[in-house]
N, C-alpha and C positions, 0 to 999 in steps of 0.2 A: 344438864342435856347430856343425853349418853350418845357417843358417836358410835355407829355400827361399823364393823370392819368391812373394806370394800368387797364387793361381790367377787367370788373366786371363780365364777364362770359356771360352765355346765359340767356337772359330775355325773358320770355314767358307769354302770357296772356291766361289764362284759362278762357273761358267763360262757365259756367255750368247752368243747369237748370233741374229741376225734375218735373215730371207731375203726376197726379194720378187722375183718373176718378171715382170720389167718394172719400170720405175719412174717411176710407180707400177704395181703390178700385185698379183695374189694374194700375200698375204704370211703369214708365220707367225714364230713364236718358238720357240726352245729354250734349255732352262736345265738344267744339271747342277750339283747342289749336292753337294760331298764334304766330309769332314772331313779333318783333317791326315794321318790314316793313308791317305787315298785311297778310304775307303768311300763308297759313293753313298749319300746320304741322301734325295734326292729328284730327280726328273726331270719336266720339263714340255715339252709339245710342243702348241702351240696355234696355230690359225689366226686371224689377226686381221683378215681381210677385205683390201680393197684398200688398200695404203699404199706409201709409199717404203721404200727399204732403211734409211734413217737412222731412220725412225719405228719400223721393226721393231727395230732394233737397241736404241733407247732403251726400247721397250715390254719387250723381253727383260731388260734390266737392271731396270727396275721390278718385273717379276714375279719376278726372281730375289731382290730385295732383300726384297720382301714375304714370300717363302716362306721365307727365311733368318731373318726376325725370327719367323715362325711357329715355327720350329724352335728358337728360343731362343738364336740366335747373338748375341754380343756383339762379336765382331770378324770382319770379313769381307774377303776378298780378292775383288774383281771382276775377272774375266779376260774379255777379249774380243779378236777379232782385227779389231775396226774401230778402227783408229788414231784417226779422228775422235771417235768416242765416249769413248775413254780420254783422249784430250788435252782435250776440253771438259770432261769431269768432273774432271780433274785441275787445271783452271784454266789450262791453258797455251794453250789456242784459244779464241777467243770463240765464243759461240753466236749467230749472226746471224739464222738463220731463226725467225720467229714461232712456227711450229708446234713447232719443236724447243726454243724457249725455254721453253714450257709443260712439256714432258717433261724437260727439263734441271732445272727447279725441282722437279718431283716427285721426281727420283732424289735430289737434293740434301736433300730434306725427309726421305726414307726413310734416307739415309745418316746423318743428324743424330741418328737413334734408337740407332746403334750406338756403342760406346765407340771403335772405330777402324774405319776403311773405307780399303782401299788399291785402287788401280787399277793394272792390269797389261794391256799389250797382249802378246799372243801371236801367233806366225805361225799361219796357218790350220791347218796340220797338227796343231798342239797344241790346237786347238778342234774337233777333229773330232765328237766327240760331240755338242756343243751344235749344231753345223751340221746333224748328221744330224737331231736332234730339231727344228729349225728347219724343215727341209725336210719332215719328217712332218707337222708342223703345216699347212705349205702344202698338202700333198698331201690331207690330211683336209679341210681347208676346201674345196678345189676338189672333191673329190668329194661333199661335201654339198650343194654347188651343183648337182651333175649327179643327185642322188637324185630319184626321183619325187615324193618328198613336198616336195621344194624347188622342183619345176618348176611355172612358172604354169599355171593350168587352160587347157585346149584351148579354142580359140573356140567358143563355143555350149554347153559343157559346163556342166551344172547351171543353165541359165538358163531354167527353166519348161518348159512343153510345146513340143515340136517344132513 
């Protein structure tokens, strides 16, 4: 009789991407979480305001790991087309920028909550869905800034009697 190894838990793939139009500029994040069979379990598209591309990349990783934890993952593979992000998280590149050091620490804290976390750099064309979601996040944030409710009041509007 063959004994199977114990169940390793839920393994999820977190594909993440950050986008910034300008550097810094309007920025957004995109995350697509799938299981081992390729079924999409969650997608995130969120505008994050004005940020650099690297801040957006790290923010996408943070949001992706948070969502994977909510889904009950025990084992995560974080995929990104940002070589800098992957190499820094894997410990092969140093994080010199103080703003990124804070975000790097947050990713490492989140990663520590899983039994196993791997980091994989993928070509941009293999990260197209996360890229699409990140750009949707930017588009939605930019559009919200243009909406009438987000516009500042016209001079003289609502300032007492004429």
